[in-house]
N, C-alpha and C positions, 0 to 999 in steps of 0.2 A: 358399236365405233368403238376400233381401240385403237389408242395410242402406244406404240411401242418404244421404248426409250433404250438405247446401248450406250455407257457411257464407257469410254475406254480411258486409256492412259493419255491420251492426248486430246481427244476429240468427244463431243458427245452427237451420236447420231440419232435421228429420230423419223417415225413413219407412221401413217395415219391409215387404219383399214378398214372398210365396212365388212367385209367377210375374214373370217376366221380360218379360212382355207389356205395352209402354207404354199406358198408360191402366188398369192393374190398380189395384184397392182395394188400398192396403194395409192389414194387418192391425194396426199400430200405427204411430201419427205423432206430433209433439210439435215445438217452439220452445221456444228458450232464449234469453235475451240473451246476446252473447258476454262478458259480465262474470259470468255463472252457468255456463260451461261447466265449472266443476269440480266440479259436482252431478249430471252426468249418471249417472257409475258408481253412486253410490249412491241414485240417485234415477230418473229417466224410464228409464234402461237397466236397471236391477238386474232387473226383471221380465221382460224379454224372452227370447223363445225365442233359443238360440246361433244366429247367422248364420253361413251357411257363406262371407260374402264382404262386404265392406264397399268402396263404391266412392263418390268424393264430389269435390266441387269446392271450392276455397276462392280467396275473392279479399280475404281478411282479413290476410293476410301470414303468414309462418313462425311467428311467434310463437303464435297462436292456433291453426295447426294443430297445432304441438307438443303444446299444452295439449291439445288432442280426443285427439292420439293416445295421452297418456298415461290418457284414460278409458276410451280402446279395450283397454287393458291386462287389462281387467274379463274378455276374452277371450285369454288369454294366447296362442292358435293362431292368431291373426290378425294378417296384416299390409296394413292399408290400402292401395288403390290411389287416387290422386288424379288426376284428369284434365288432362290437361297439353295444350294445342291442338296440333295437328299439320298437316301441310299437305294431308291428307284424313280423314276418318273418318266409319263410318255412311252413305255415300253424299253426306257434304258435302263438297265441295272449299274450302279457307282461302285467300283471296285477300288475306290482310294482308300487309304487304310484309314482318313478321317474324312469321310464324304463331304462335310460341311466346310471343310479348309479348301476344297478344290473350287481353282476360279470360275464364278457364276458365269462368265463368258464364254469358258471352254464347256460347261455343263449344257448351256443353252445350245451352243453349236455342234456339239456331238447330237444333240436331239433332233436338231433342224437336219443334220447330216444321214441319220439313220431314216427319217420321213424321206429323204431323197433316194435313199435305198429302196425302203418299203414301196415307193410310189411306181420303182420302174419293175417292182414283182422279184427282186432279189433277196430276199429276205436271209439267205444263207451266207451271204457274202461278207466279208470282214471288211472295215472301214478304217482308212487314215484320212483324218482331219486335220489340216494346217492352216493354223491364223498365223499371217505375217503382217505385224504393225510396230509398234513400239518395241514390243517383244515378240517373239515367234514360238508357238506351242505345237507340238506335234502328237497327236492321240490317237492312239488305238483302241478300236471297239472289235470283238469277234463277230464271228458268224451266229451267233445267239443274242447278239445285242449287249453283252456284258462289255464296259467299260473297262479296259486292263491297265490304264494307265498313259504316262505322257512324258514327252521332253519339254522344256523351256528352256530357253536360249536368246540372248540378247540379238534386237534386230540391228540392221545395218548402222542406222544414226549412233545408237549406244555403243557398237563396236568402233567405229571410227572416234567416237569421244574420247573413249578409254585410251585407245592408240594416243592422241592426241595429247590426253593428261599425263600419259604414262612415259611417253618418249618423245626425244625432243626430234624438232625437224620434221614431222609427219602433218603439219597444217598445209596440205596440198587439195586442188581441186578434185571433184569427184573424176573418175576416171571411167574406164571402159573394161568389161569382162571378156577376155581372152586367155587363151591356153597358157601362154608363155609371157608372163608380164615384162616388159622392160622397162619400166618409168614408176615409179614410186605410187602415182596415181590409180594406175591399174592395176599394180600390186594389190593396194588397199581394198578398192572396189571388186578384184577378183576373189582376194581372199575372204573377205566378208561373205560372198554370195557362195562359194564353194564349201564354206562352213556352214553354211543355212540349208544349202542341197544336200549335202553329205549327211546331215542329221536326219532329215526327211527320208532317204535312201536307205541309211541305216536301221530304222525303224521299220521302213516298208519290209525289208529283209527279214526282220524279225517277227512280223505279222505274218508274212507269208509261212514262215518256217511254224510259227505257230498253229496257223488254221490250216495250212495245207492248201491254200488256194489265195492267188493275187488279191489284194483289197482294191476296192474303190478306192481311189484317193482323190479329195476335194479340198482345193486350196482357195482359201478367202483371206478376206482382212486389206487393209490399207495398202499394203505393201505387195501383195500377192502378184501383184502383174510384172513387178519388178524379178520376182523370185521364178516365177513358172516358166517362162523362157528357157531357163538352164537347168530345170529339173530333168533327171534320165529315166524317169518312171513315169506310165501313162497317168494323166490326171485332168481334173477339169477345174475350169475357175468358176466358182460359185458367189457372186458378190453378195446376195441377201442372206448369208447362210443364219447368222444371229437372229435377222428377224423372221426367217423361216421357224428357227425354232421355238422363239417368243410365240409365234402364231402355234405352233405345234401345241406348247404349255397351256396358252388360253383357251383352246378348242378343246382340249383334255380336262380342263378345272372345268370349265361349262357344261362338259358331258355328264361329269362327277355331280355336280351340283344338280342336275337336272333330272338325276336318278337318286338325288338324296344321299349321296357318299362325300 
């Protein structure tokens, strides 16, 4: 029984699995805003079957992680494991200049995406992994499973708050995405959307030129559904990409323990 935890910049998401197979259906799952993590032990987690292991990734900082670990004391025999990016894991090689400085959520999502590719029998197709949330990341994996690097840019909310803080008169309601905006609301919403999709399409072009083959593009994250309709390259929405990555890592670590490595 695995309890998988994804601590993002805004929310903590969790899922519990009996099966370590990526794509498995969780027996329970949920999400809370980071301000509410102290409610987990007496709330969402109180009725769960006791997990045998806890594996998570955290990008919200040590303070939040420690608060979550206090909630995990509900099961006093458990010591949670937190994913730290390394030079390679689960068939993916990390090409970051300093591998441990790569965001753990990006690393886990890339591993989950690579599994999706292998499960389809397309081991030699490159990958573009997009996570759209508070921030947006666009990561490239070549046709041999080498993580090449990626982009980080602000999500919609950060863009709008930056404009509101730095420009007078832009506190307006959210608008629509249109080709030729004729009001400020539509101009802001369209500008943010096209900035994000433009970055994705640029990286898609770079990766296609690098590998000589069109990448499989997977989009995940809480705001993925907002970005996807305006993306001009073929893509798929995969809601559980980070959890799939955690399942891959847990399964691979279990296998290595079983053979004594």
